[in-house]
ChimeraX commands (.cxc) that place a marker at each C-alpha (Angstrom):
marker #1 position -8.52,-7.65,-10.05 radius 0.5
marker #1 position -7.80,-10.65,-7.90 radius 0.5
marker #1 position -4.19,-11.44,-8.73 radius 0.5
marker #1 position -1.42,-11.78,-6.18 radius 0.5
marker #1 position 0.50,-8.79,-5.02 radius 0.5
marker #1 position 3.94,-8.02,-3.74 radius 0.5
marker #1 position 5.50,-5.31,-1.65 radius 0.5
marker #1 position 8.48,-3.13,-2.29 radius 0.5
marker #1 position 8.37,-0.62,0.45 radius 0.5
marker #1 position 5.73,0.94,2.59 radius 0.5
marker #1 position 3.48,-0.05,1.62 radius 0.5
marker #1 position 2.65,-3.22,-3.12 radius 0.5
marker #1 position 3.99,-7.39,-6.90 radius 0.5
marker #1 position 1.59,-9.11,-5.09 radius 0.5
marker #1 position 0.28,-5.73,-4.31 radius 0.5
marker #1 position 2.59,-4.13,-1.96 radius 0.5
marker #1 position 3.18,-0.98,-0.13 radius 0.5
marker #1 position 6.40,-0.74,1.74 radius 0.5
marker #1 position 8.26,1.75,3.85 radius 0.5
marker #1 position 11.73,1.97,5.22 radius 0.5
marker #1 position 12.09,4.24,8.20 radius 0.5
marker #1 position 15.29,5.92,9.22 radius 0.5
marker #1 position 14.32,9.27,8.14 radius 0.5
marker #1 position 11.33,8.20,6.14 radius 0.5
marker #1 position 10.70,8.62,2.52 radius 0.5
marker #1 position 7.63,6.90,1.26 radius 0.5
marker #1 position 6.99,5.31,-2.07 radius 0.5
marker #1 position 4.12,3.35,-3.30 radius 0.5
marker #1 position 3.13,1.15,-6.17 radius 0.5
marker #1 position -0.20,2.18,-7.67 radius 0.5
marker #1 position -2.05,3.36,-10.71 radius 0.5
marker #1 position -2.00,7.10,-11.11 radius 0.5
marker #1 position -5.13,9.16,-10.80 radius 0.5
marker #1 position -6.18,12.68,-11.62 radius 0.5
marker #1 position -7.24,13.43,-8.04 radius 0.5
marker #1 position -5.88,12.83,-4.59 radius 0.5
marker #1 position -6.39,9.23,-3.48 radius 0.5
marker #1 position -5.54,6.40,-1.06 radius 0.5
marker #1 position -2.04,4.92,-1.01 radius 0.5
marker #1 position -0.32,1.61,-1.46 radius 0.5
marker #1 position 3.02,1.41,0.11 radius 0.5
marker #1 position 6.64,0.85,-0.30 radius 0.5
marker #1 position 8.67,3.14,1.85 radius 0.5
marker #1 position 12.29,3.99,2.19 radius 0.5
marker #1 position 13.69,6.05,5.03 radius 0.5
marker #1 position 16.73,8.26,4.70 radius 0.5
marker #1 position 18.75,10.28,7.13 radius 0.5
marker #1 position 17.41,13.81,7.53 radius 0.5
marker #1 position 18.41,16.51,5.15 radius 0.5
marker #1 position 17.19,20.00,4.38 radius 0.5
marker #1 position 14.67,20.06,1.60 radius 0.5
marker #1 position 11.92,22.50,0.74 radius 0.5
marker #1 position 10.08,23.76,3.79 radius 0.5
marker #1 position 10.77,20.63,5.81 radius 0.5
marker #1 position 13.65,20.27,8.16 radius 0.5
marker #1 position 14.36,16.71,7.33 radius 0.5
marker #1 position 13.39,13.11,7.24 radius 0.5
marker #1 position 11.76,11.56,4.26 radius 0.5
marker #1 position 10.49,8.03,4.06 radius 0.5
marker #1 position 10.28,6.13,0.84 radius 0.5
marker #1 position 7.24,3.97,0.37 radius 0.5
marker #1 position 6.54,1.37,-2.27 radius 0.5
marker #1 position 3.22,-0.19,-3.02 radius 0.5
marker #1 position 3.14,-3.27,-5.24 radius 0.5
marker #1 position 0.25,-5.45,-6.24 radius 0.5
marker #1 position -0.75,-8.27,-8.48 radius 0.5
marker #1 position 0.44,-11.66,-9.57 radius 0.5
marker #1 position 2.04,-12.79,-12.77 radius 0.5
marker #1 position -0.48,-13.37,-15.53 radius 0.5
marker #1 position 0.20,-17.09,-15.38 radius 0.5
marker #1 position -0.01,-17.63,-11.63 radius 0.5
marker #1 position -2.27,-16.12,-9.03 radius 0.5
marker #1 position -0.46,-15.34,-5.78 radius 0.5
marker #1 position 2.78,-15.80,-7.65 radius 0.5
marker #1 position 5.72,-16.93,-5.55 radius 0.5
marker #1 position 8.06,-15.39,-8.11 radius 0.5
marker #1 position 6.33,-12.01,-7.95 radius 0.5
marker #1 position 6.66,-11.93,-4.18 radius 0.5
marker #1 position 10.37,-12.76,-4.37 radius 0.5
marker #1 position 10.87,-10.10,-7.04 radius 0.5
marker #1 position 9.17,-7.60,-4.82 radius 0.5
marker #1 position 11.54,-8.25,-1.94 radius 0.5
marker #1 position 14.56,-7.90,-4.22 radius 0.5
marker #1 position 13.20,-4.69,-5.73 radius 0.5
marker #1 position 12.44,-3.26,-2.30 radius 0.5
marker #1 position 15.94,-4.01,-1.09 radius 0.5
marker #1 position 17.51,-2.32,-4.10 radius 0.5
marker #1 position 15.34,0.74,-3.56 radius 0.5
marker #1 position 16.08,0.87,0.17 radius 0.5
marker #1 position 12.40,0.51,0.99 radius 0.5
marker #1 position 11.46,0.45,4.66 radius 0.5
marker #1 position 7.80,-0.56,4.67 radius 0.5
marker #1 position 5.63,-2.35,2.13 radius 0.5
marker #1 position 1.89,-2.87,1.93 radius 0.5
marker #1 position 1.08,-6.09,0.16 radius 0.5
marker #1 position -2.10,-7.59,-1.22 radius 0.5
marker #1 position -2.61,-11.18,-2.34 radius 0.5
marker #1 position 0.96,-12.25,-1.62 radius 0.5
marker #1 position 2.15,-15.78,-2.17 radius 0.5
marker #1 position 1.04,-17.84,0.86 radius 0.5
marker #1 position 1.45,-21.42,-0.37 radius 0.5
marker #1 position -0.40,-24.15,1.53 radius 0.5
marker #1 position -0.01,-22.46,4.91 radius 0.5
marker #1 position -2.32,-19.54,4.17 radius 0.5
marker #1 position 0.22,-17.01,5.39 radius 0.5
marker #1 position 3.29,-15.17,4.16 radius 0.5
marker #1 position 6.60,-16.87,4.76 radius 0.5
marker #1 position 9.03,-15.21,7.16 radius 0.5
marker #1 position 12.06,-13.84,5.32 radius 0.5
marker #1 position 15.42,-12.97,6.82 radius 0.5
marker #1 position 15.67,-9.26,7.54 radius 0.5
marker #1 position 11.94,-8.74,7.04 radius 0.5
marker #1 position 9.22,-8.50,9.67 radius 0.5
marker #1 position 5.85,-9.70,8.37 radius 0.5
marker #1 position 2.69,-8.23,9.86 radius 0.5
marker #1 position -0.31,-10.38,9.03 radius 0.5
marker #1 position -3.23,-12.21,10.61 radius 0.5
marker #1 position -2.00,-15.18,12.58 radius 0.5
marker #1 position -4.00,-18.34,13.28 radius 0.5
marker #1 position -6.83,-18.84,13.83 radius 0.5
marker #1 position -7.86,-17.37,10.49 radius 0.5
marker #1 position -11.04,-17.65,8.44 radius 0.5
marker #1 position -8.98,-17.98,5.25 radius 0.5
marker #1 position -5.63,-17.17,3.64 radius 0.5
marker #1 position -3.89,-13.85,4.23 radius 0.5
marker #1 position -4.76,-11.38,1.47 radius 0.5
marker #1 position -3.30,-8.18,2.91 radius 0.5
marker #1 position -0.06,-7.77,4.83 radius 0.5
marker #1 position 2.61,-5.25,5.77 radius 0.5
marker #1 position 6.34,-5.88,5.45 radius 0.5
marker #1 position 8.85,-4.01,7.59 radius 0.5
marker #1 position 12.16,-4.11,5.75 radius 0.5
marker #1 position 14.21,-1.76,7.94 radius 0.5
marker #1 position 15.21,-2.92,11.43 radius 0.5
marker #1 position 15.52,0.71,12.54 radius 0.5
marker #1 position 11.77,1.22,12.16 radius 0.5
marker #1 position 9.77,1.03,15.36 radius 0.5
marker #1 position 6.54,-0.93,14.89 radius 0.5
marker #1 position 3.43,-1.32,17.02 radius 0.5
marker #1 position 1.37,-4.39,16.11 radius 0.5
marker #1 position -2.03,-5.35,17.54 radius 0.5
marker #1 position -3.65,-8.53,16.22 radius 0.5
marker #1 position -7.12,-7.22,17.09 radius 0.5
marker #1 position -6.63,-4.66,14.30 radius 0.5
marker #1 position -5.64,-7.30,11.74 radius 0.5
marker #1 position -7.72,-9.72,9.71 radius 0.5
marker #1 position -7.26,-11.54,6.40 radius 0.5
marker #1 position -8.17,-8.52,4.24 radius 0.5
marker #1 position -7.28,-5.49,6.37 radius 0.5
marker #1 position -3.89,-5.27,8.10 radius 0.5
marker #1 position -2.77,-2.27,10.14 radius 0.5
marker #1 position 0.24,-1.23,12.20 radius 0.5
marker #1 position 1.81,1.94,13.55 radius 0.5
marker #1 position 5.34,2.80,12.48 radius 0.5
marker #1 position 7.44,5.53,14.04 radius 0.5
marker #1 position 9.72,7.50,11.74 radius 0.5
marker #1 position 11.37,10.76,12.61 radius 0.5
marker #1 position 8.82,12.86,14.47 radius 0.5
marker #1 position 5.86,10.90,13.09 radius 0.5
marker #1 position 3.75,8.02,14.33 radius 0.5
marker #1 position 2.11,6.83,11.14 radius 0.5
marker #1 position -0.75,4.38,10.94 radius 0.5
marker #1 position -0.29,2.15,7.90 radius 0.5
marker #1 position -3.25,0.17,6.56 radius 0.5
marker #1 position -2.97,-2.44,3.77 radius 0.5
marker #1 position -6.27,-3.56,2.25 radius 0.5
marker #1 position -7.61,-6.03,-0.27 radius 0.5
marker #1 position -11.32,-5.66,-1.06 radius 0.5
marker #1 position -12.50,-8.77,-2.87 radius 0.5
marker #1 position -14.50,-7.98,-6.01 radius 0.5
marker #1 position -17.23,-10.56,-5.35 radius 0.5
marker #1 position -18.05,-9.26,-1.85 radius 0.5
marker #1 position -19.84,-6.04,-0.83 radius 0.5
marker #1 position -17.44,-3.20,-0.14 radius 0.5
marker #1 position -19.45,-1.79,2.79 radius 0.5
marker #1 position -18.25,-4.26,5.48 radius 0.5
marker #1 position -14.63,-3.66,4.42 radius 0.5
marker #1 position -15.10,0.09,4.82 radius 0.5
marker #1 position -16.68,-0.37,8.25 radius 0.5
marker #1 position -13.67,-2.43,9.27 radius 0.5
marker #1 position -11.19,0.16,7.98 radius 0.5
marker #1 position -13.02,2.95,9.84 radius 0.5
marker #1 position -12.90,1.02,13.11 radius 0.5
marker #1 position -9.24,0.06,12.67 radius 0.5
marker #1 position -8.18,3.65,11.93 radius 0.5
marker #1 position -10.01,4.85,15.05 radius 0.5
marker #1 position -7.89,2.49,17.17 radius 0.5
marker #1 position -4.44,3.37,15.81 radius 0.5
marker #1 position -3.90,6.32,18.14 radius 0.5
marker #1 position -2.63,8.70,15.46 radius 0.5
marker #1 position -4.20,11.14,13.02 radius 0.5
marker #1 position -1.48,10.38,10.46 radius 0.5
marker #1 position -2.84,7.57,8.31 radius 0.5
marker #1 position -1.73,5.96,5.05 radius 0.5
marker #1 position -4.20,3.62,3.36 radius 0.5
marker #1 position -3.25,1.58,0.32 radius 0.5
marker #1 position -4.30,-1.48,-1.58 radius 0.5
marker #1 position -6.41,-3.15,-4.23 radius 0.5
marker #1 position -9.97,-1.95,-3.75 radius 0.5
marker #1 position -11.55,-3.46,-6.88 radius 0.5
marker #1 position -13.52,-0.25,-7.33 radius 0.5
marker #1 position -13.59,2.27,-10.16 radius 0.5
marker #1 position -13.62,6.05,-9.90 radius 0.5
marker #1 position -12.28,8.86,-12.04 radius 0.5
marker #1 position -10.98,10.24,-8.74 radius 0.5
marker #1 position -8.13,7.74,-8.79 radius 0.5
marker #1 position -7.70,7.38,-12.53 radius 0.5
marker #1 position -10.41,4.97,-13.70 radius 0.5
marker #1 position -12.21,5.65,-16.97 radius 0.5
marker #1 position -15.58,5.72,-15.22 radius 0.5
marker #1 position -17.25,5.35,-11.84 radius 0.5
marker #1 position -19.00,2.21,-10.63 radius 0.5
marker #1 position -21.20,1.66,-7.57 radius 0.5
marker #1 position -18.29,0.40,-5.46 radius 0.5
marker #1 position -16.19,3.38,-6.45 radius 0.5
marker #1 position -18.96,5.79,-5.50 radius 0.5
marker #1 position -19.32,4.11,-2.10 radius 0.5
marker #1 position -15.57,4.28,-1.52 radius 0.5
marker #1 position -15.43,7.95,-2.56 radius 0.5
marker #1 position -18.16,8.79,-0.04 radius 0.5
marker #1 position -16.23,6.92,2.66 radius 0.5
marker #1 position -12.97,8.74,1.90 radius 0.5
marker #1 position -14.74,12.12,1.98 radius 0.5
marker #1 position -16.41,11.43,5.32 radius 0.5
marker #1 position -13.20,10.09,6.89 radius 0.5
marker #1 position -11.07,12.96,5.60 radius 0.5
marker #1 position -8.80,10.75,3.50 radius 0.5
marker #1 position -7.19,12.21,0.38 radius 0.5
marker #1 position -6.45,10.22,-2.75 radius 0.5
marker #1 position -2.81,10.43,-3.83 radius 0.5
marker #1 position -3.11,8.72,-7.22 radius 0.5
marker #1 position -2.12,10.88,-10.16 radius 0.5
marker #1 position -0.99,10.53,-13.75 radius 0.5
marker #1 position -2.36,8.19,-16.41 radius 0.5
marker #1 position -0.40,4.94,-16.03 radius 0.5
marker #1 position -2.75,2.08,-15.06 radius 0.5
marker #1 position -2.01,0.13,-11.90 radius 0.5
marker #1 position -3.21,-3.09,-13.55 radius 0.5
marker #1 position -2.00,-4.21,-16.99 radius 0.5
marker #1 position -2.13,-7.72,-18.43 radius 0.5
marker #1 position -2.49,-9.38,-21.83 radius 0.5
marker #1 position -5.29,-11.92,-22.22 radius 0.5
marker #1 position -4.69,-13.47,-25.61 radius 0.5
marker #1 position -4.11,-10.52,-27.94 radius 0.5
marker #1 position -6.02,-8.08,-25.73 radius 0.5
marker #1 position -4.35,-5.68,-23.31 radius 0.5
marker #1 position -6.51,-5.21,-20.22 radius 0.5
marker #1 position -5.82,-2.05,-18.22 radius 0.5
marker #1 position -7.44,-0.49,-15.18 radius 0.5
marker #1 position -6.75,1.49,-12.04 radius 0.5
marker #1 position -8.08,-0.41,-9.04 radius 0.5
marker #1 position -5.20,0.27,-6.66 radius 0.5
marker #1 position -5.69,3.30,-4.48 radius 0.5
marker #1 position -3.43,5.22,-2.14 radius 0.5
marker #1 position -4.84,7.71,0.35 radius 0.5
marker #1 position -3.68,9.64,3.36 radius 0.5
marker #1 position -5.22,11.68,6.15 radius 0.5
marker #1 position -5.15,15.48,6.17 radius 0.5
marker #1 position -2.32,15.41,8.73 radius 0.5
marker #1 position -0.04,13.77,6.14 radius 0.5
marker #1 position -1.27,15.53,3.02 radius 0.5
marker #1 position 1.45,18.21,3.04 radius 0.5
marker #1 position 4.08,15.55,3.72 radius 0.5
marker #1 position 3.22,13.10,0.92 radius 0.5
marker #1 position 4.84,13.68,-2.46 radius 0.5
marker #1 position 6.16,12.12,-5.67 radius 0.5
marker #1 position 3.42,9.51,-5.98 radius 0.5
marker #1 position 4.03,7.46,-9.11 radius 0.5
marker #1 position 3.31,4.16,-10.80 radius 0.5
marker #1 position 6.41,2.10,-11.59 radius 0.5
marker #1 position 6.40,-0.60,-14.27 radius 0.5
marker #1 position 8.68,-3.62,-14.30 radius 0.5
marker #1 position 9.37,-4.01,-10.60 radius 0.5
marker #1 position 7.96,-7.53,-10.75 radius 0.5
marker #1 position 6.26,-9.87,-13.20 radius 0.5
marker #1 position 2.97,-9.22,-11.44 radius 0.5
marker #1 position 0.01,-7.97,-13.46 radius 0.5
marker #1 position -0.14,-5.00,-11.09 radius 0.5
marker #1 position 2.36,-2.18,-11.40 radius 0.5
marker #1 position 4.14,-0.88,-8.34 radius 0.5
marker #1 position 3.36,2.49,-6.76 radius 0.5
marker #1 position 5.86,4.67,-4.91 radius 0.5
marker #1 position 5.69,7.95,-3.01 radius 0.5
marker #1 position 7.59,9.93,-0.41 radius 0.5
marker #1 position 6.45,10.99,3.04 radius 0.5
marker #1 position 8.35,13.66,4.92 radius 0.5
marker #1 position 8.57,12.83,8.61 radius 0.5
marker #1 position 10.66,15.71,9.95 radius 0.5
marker #1 position 9.26,18.85,11.55 radius 0.5
marker #1 position 7.32,21.13,9.22 radius 0.5
marker #1 position 8.41,24.73,9.23 radius 0.5
marker #1 position 5.62,27.22,9.76 radius 0.5
marker link #1:1,2 radius 0.2
marker link #1:2,3 radius 0.2
marker link #1:3,4 radius 0.2
marker link #1:4,5 radius 0.2
marker link #1:5,6 radius 0.2
marker link #1:6,7 radius 0.2
marker link #1:7,8 radius 0.2
marker link #1:8,9 radius 0.2
marker link #1:9,10 radius 0.2
marker link #1:10,11 radius 0.2
marker link #1:13,14 radius 0.2
marker link #1:14,15 radius 0.2
marker link #1:15,16 radius 0.2
marker link #1:16,17 radius 0.2
marker link #1:17,18 radius 0.2
marker link #1:18,19 radius 0.2
marker link #1:19,20 radius 0.2
marker link #1:20,21 radius 0.2
marker link #1:21,22 radius 0.2
marker link #1:22,23 radius 0.2
marker link #1:23,24 radius 0.2
marker link #1:24,25 radius 0.2
marker link #1:25,26 radius 0.2
marker link #1:26,27 radius 0.2
marker link #1:27,28 radius 0.2
marker link #1:28,29 radius 0.2
marker link #1:29,30 radius 0.2
marker link #1:30,31 radius 0.2
marker link #1:31,32 radius 0.2
marker link #1:32,33 radius 0.2
marker link #1:33,34 radius 0.2
marker link #1:34,35 radius 0.2
marker link #1:35,36 radius 0.2
marker link #1:36,37 radius 0.2
marker link #1:37,38 radius 0.2
marker link #1:38,39 radius 0.2
marker link #1:39,40 radius 0.2
marker link #1:40,41 radius 0.2
marker link #1:41,42 radius 0.2
marker link #1:42,43 radius 0.2
marker link #1:43,44 radius 0.2
marker link #1:44,45 radius 0.2
marker link #1:45,46 radius 0.2
marker link #1:46,47 radius 0.2
marker link #1:47,48 radius 0.2
marker link #1:48,49 radius 0.2
marker link #1:49,50 radius 0.2
marker link #1:50,51 radius 0.2
marker link #1:51,52 radius 0.2
marker link #1:52,53 radius 0.2
marker link #1:53,54 radius 0.2
marker link #1:54,55 radius 0.2
marker link #1:55,56 radius 0.2
marker link #1:56,57 radius 0.2
marker link #1:57,58 radius 0.2
marker link #1:58,59 radius 0.2
marker link #1:59,60 radius 0.2
marker link #1:60,61 radius 0.2
marker link #1:61,62 radius 0.2
marker link #1:62,63 radius 0.2
marker link #1:63,64 radius 0.2
marker link #1:64,65 radius 0.2
marker link #1:65,66 radius 0.2
marker link #1:66,67 radius 0.2
marker link #1:67,68 radius 0.2
marker link #1:68,69 radius 0.2
marker link #1:69,70 radius 0.2
marker link #1:70,71 radius 0.2
marker link #1:71,72 radius 0.2
marker link #1:72,73 radius 0.2
marker link #1:73,74 radius 0.2
marker link #1:74,75 radius 0.2
marker link #1:75,76 radius 0.2
marker link #1:76,77 radius 0.2
marker link #1:77,78 radius 0.2
marker link #1:78,79 radius 0.2
marker link #1:79,80 radius 0.2
marker link #1:80,81 radius 0.2
marker link #1:81,82 radius 0.2
marker link #1:82,83 radius 0.2
marker link #1:83,84 radius 0.2
marker link #1:84,85 radius 0.2
marker link #1:85,86 radius 0.2
marker link #1:86,87 radius 0.2
marker link #1:87,88 radius 0.2
marker link #1:88,89 radius 0.2
marker link #1:89,90 radius 0.2
marker link #1:90,91 radius 0.2
marker link #1:91,92 radius 0.2
marker link #1:92,93 radius 0.2
marker link #1:93,94 radius 0.2
marker link #1:94,95 radius 0.2
marker link #1:95,96 radius 0.2
marker link #1:96,97 radius 0.2
marker link #1:97,98 radius 0.2
marker link #1:98,99 radius 0.2
marker link #1:99,100 radius 0.2
marker link #1:100,101 radius 0.2
marker link #1:101,102 radius 0.2
marker link #1:102,103 radius 0.2
marker link #1:103,104 radius 0.2
marker link #1:104,105 radius 0.2
marker link #1:105,106 radius 0.2
marker link #1:106,107 radius 0.2
marker link #1:107,108 radius 0.2
marker link #1:108,109 radius 0.2
marker link #1:109,110 radius 0.2
marker link #1:110,111 radius 0.2
marker link #1:111,112 radius 0.2
marker link #1:112,113 radius 0.2
marker link #1:113,114 radius 0.2
marker link #1:114,115 radius 0.2
marker link #1:115,116 radius 0.2
marker link #1:116,117 radius 0.2
marker link #1:117,118 radius 0.2
marker link #1:118,119 radius 0.2
marker link #1:119,120 radius 0.2
marker link #1:120,121 radius 0.2
marker link #1:121,122 radius 0.2
marker link #1:122,123 radius 0.2
marker link #1:123,124 radius 0.2
marker link #1:124,125 radius 0.2
marker link #1:125,126 radius 0.2
marker link #1:126,127 radius 0.2
marker link #1:127,128 radius 0.2
marker link #1:128,129 radius 0.2
marker link #1:129,130 radius 0.2
marker link #1:130,131 radius 0.2
marker link #1:131,132 radius 0.2
marker link #1:132,133 radius 0.2
marker link #1:133,134 radius 0.2
marker link #1:134,135 radius 0.2
marker link #1:135,136 radius 0.2
marker link #1:136,137 radius 0.2
marker link #1:137,138 radius 0.2
marker link #1:138,139 radius 0.2
marker link #1:139,140 radius 0.2
marker link #1:140,141 radius 0.2
marker link #1:141,142 radius 0.2
marker link #1:142,143 radius 0.2
marker link #1:143,144 radius 0.2
marker link #1:144,145 radius 0.2
marker link #1:145,146 radius 0.2
marker link #1:146,147 radius 0.2
marker link #1:147,148 radius 0.2
marker link #1:148,149 radius 0.2
marker link #1:149,150 radius 0.2
marker link #1:150,151 radius 0.2
marker link #1:151,152 radius 0.2
marker link #1:152,153 radius 0.2
marker link #1:153,154 radius 0.2
marker link #1:154,155 radius 0.2
marker link #1:155,156 radius 0.2
marker link #1:156,157 radius 0.2
marker link #1:157,158 radius 0.2
marker link #1:158,159 radius 0.2
marker link #1:159,160 radius 0.2
marker link #1:160,161 radius 0.2
marker link #1:161,162 radius 0.2
marker link #1:162,163 radius 0.2
marker link #1:163,164 radius 0.2
marker link #1:164,165 radius 0.2
marker link #1:165,166 radius 0.2
marker link #1:166,167 radius 0.2
marker link #1:167,168 radius 0.2
marker link #1:168,169 radius 0.2
marker link #1:169,170 radius 0.2
marker link #1:170,171 radius 0.2
marker link #1:171,172 radius 0.2
marker link #1:172,173 radius 0.2
marker link #1:173,174 radius 0.2
marker link #1:174,175 radius 0.2
marker link #1:175,176 radius 0.2
marker link #1:176,177 radius 0.2
marker link #1:177,178 radius 0.2
marker link #1:178,179 radius 0.2
marker link #1:179,180 radius 0.2
marker link #1:180,181 radius 0.2
marker link #1:181,182 radius 0.2
marker link #1:182,183 radius 0.2
marker link #1:183,184 radius 0.2
marker link #1:184,185 radius 0.2
marker link #1:185,186 radius 0.2
marker link #1:186,187 radius 0.2
marker link #1:187,188 radius 0.2
marker link #1:188,189 radius 0.2
marker link #1:189,190 radius 0.2
marker link #1:190,191 radius 0.2
marker link #1:191,192 radius 0.2
marker link #1:192,193 radius 0.2
marker link #1:193,194 radius 0.2
marker link #1:194,195 radius 0.2
marker link #1:195,196 radius 0.2
marker link #1:196,197 radius 0.2
marker link #1:197,198 radius 0.2
marker link #1:198,199 radius 0.2
marker link #1:199,200 radius 0.2
marker link #1:200,201 radius 0.2
marker link #1:201,202 radius 0.2
marker link #1:202,203 radius 0.2
marker link #1:203,204 radius 0.2
marker link #1:204,205 radius 0.2
marker link #1:205,206 radius 0.2
marker link #1:206,207 radius 0.2
marker link #1:207,208 radius 0.2
marker link #1:208,209 radius 0.2
marker link #1:209,210 radius 0.2
marker link #1:210,211 radius 0.2
marker link #1:211,212 radius 0.2
marker link #1:212,213 radius 0.2
marker link #1:213,214 radius 0.2
marker link #1:214,215 radius 0.2
marker link #1:215,216 radius 0.2
marker link #1:216,217 radius 0.2
marker link #1:217,218 radius 0.2
marker link #1:218,219 radius 0.2
marker link #1:219,220 radius 0.2
marker link #1:220,221 radius 0.2
marker link #1:221,222 radius 0.2
marker link #1:222,223 radius 0.2
marker link #1:223,224 radius 0.2
marker link #1:224,225 radius 0.2
marker link #1:225,226 radius 0.2
marker link #1:226,227 radius 0.2
marker link #1:227,228 radius 0.2
marker link #1:228,229 radius 0.2
marker link #1:229,230 radius 0.2
marker link #1:230,231 radius 0.2
marker link #1:231,232 radius 0.2
marker link #1:232,233 radius 0.2
marker link #1:233,234 radius 0.2
marker link #1:234,235 radius 0.2
marker link #1:235,236 radius 0.2
marker link #1:236,237 radius 0.2
marker link #1:237,238 radius 0.2
marker link #1:238,239 radius 0.2
marker link #1:239,240 radius 0.2
marker link #1:240,241 radius 0.2
marker link #1:241,242 radius 0.2
marker link #1:242,243 radius 0.2
marker link #1:243,244 radius 0.2
marker link #1:244,245 radius 0.2
marker link #1:245,246 radius 0.2
marker link #1:246,247 radius 0.2
marker link #1:247,248 radius 0.2
marker link #1:248,249 radius 0.2
marker link #1:249,250 radius 0.2
marker link #1:250,251 radius 0.2
marker link #1:251,252 radius 0.2
marker link #1:252,253 radius 0.2
marker link #1:253,254 radius 0.2
marker link #1:254,255 radius 0.2
marker link #1:255,256 radius 0.2
marker link #1:256,257 radius 0.2
marker link #1:257,258 radius 0.2
marker link #1:258,259 radius 0.2
marker link #1:259,260 radius 0.2
marker link #1:260,261 radius 0.2
marker link #1:261,262 radius 0.2
marker link #1:262,263 radius 0.2
marker link #1:263,264 radius 0.2
marker link #1:264,265 radius 0.2
marker link #1:265,266 radius 0.2
marker link #1:266,267 radius 0.2
marker link #1:267,268 radius 0.2
marker link #1:268,269 radius 0.2
marker link #1:269,270 radius 0.2
marker link #1:270,271 radius 0.2
marker link #1:271,272 radius 0.2
marker link #1:272,273 radius 0.2
marker link #1:273,274 radius 0.2
marker link #1:274,275 radius 0.2
marker link #1:275,276 radius 0.2
marker link #1:276,277 radius 0.2
marker link #1:277,278 radius 0.2
marker link #1:278,279 radius 0.2
marker link #1:279,280 radius 0.2
marker link #1:280,281 radius 0.2
marker link #1:281,282 radius 0.2
marker link #1:282,283 radius 0.2
marker link #1:283,284 radius 0.2
marker link #1:284,285 radius 0.2
marker link #1:285,286 radius 0.2
marker link #1:286,287 radius 0.2
marker link #1:287,288 radius 0.2
marker link #1:288,289 radius 0.2
marker link #1:289,290 radius 0.2
marker link #1:290,291 radius 0.2
marker link #1:291,292 radius 0.2
view
């Protein structure tokens, strides 16, 4: 779907994935899937505490996507996302199709660092990352950022995590996007990767009713690159009424590398965060030392 998205925490109302890093806990806004899949992000970081087999830090990540049914790249949805992220203590958000107005880029908000392609650009920003926690250390390199693929490295607890927000336009081949993502990930300098966004591709792997050619190509890419889909459950990531018809699909994917697979948890789709036609996705990422 091509509607605007927002971000709650690491990283999606325009679609957003956001993360807040103190002691990270990651949440994401996405549609659930039956198999492991890529991630959208909203993240919230908490101070370390003992939990399970980890010694500490958790980061909360929120991924939000989509615009209101009435307005593509909805300004309202983006504002709602920021409010929702603040309430949820989100540290980092991955956003797709945010409201960019006539400038072609996301507005700078107080207390929020926006990572996006700066001028010169070939078109408006369609994927961005929001850093909502000033305690989060961020490495930004504009050579790794374009209008549709935005990446940064955030440091939380003992982890340097590469965060990648993507928007794959439905009327363009998916192959060049995947080539770009592969190259970007190779330059991040960490094997801990979170990928999230609106891929406009269908696969039962991440909760779609069927596979399409784009979904098959993306699945092959994820397998080769060692990325695991985090989507689970049966709540669609996209829901909107057109007339008296309810359209539903899962085109928002969250994935992580093997190095983060045992740290990612509680992936879920959250309705009602914004008026966007995309639901939010949240998940947690443990950033403390793992006990062996």
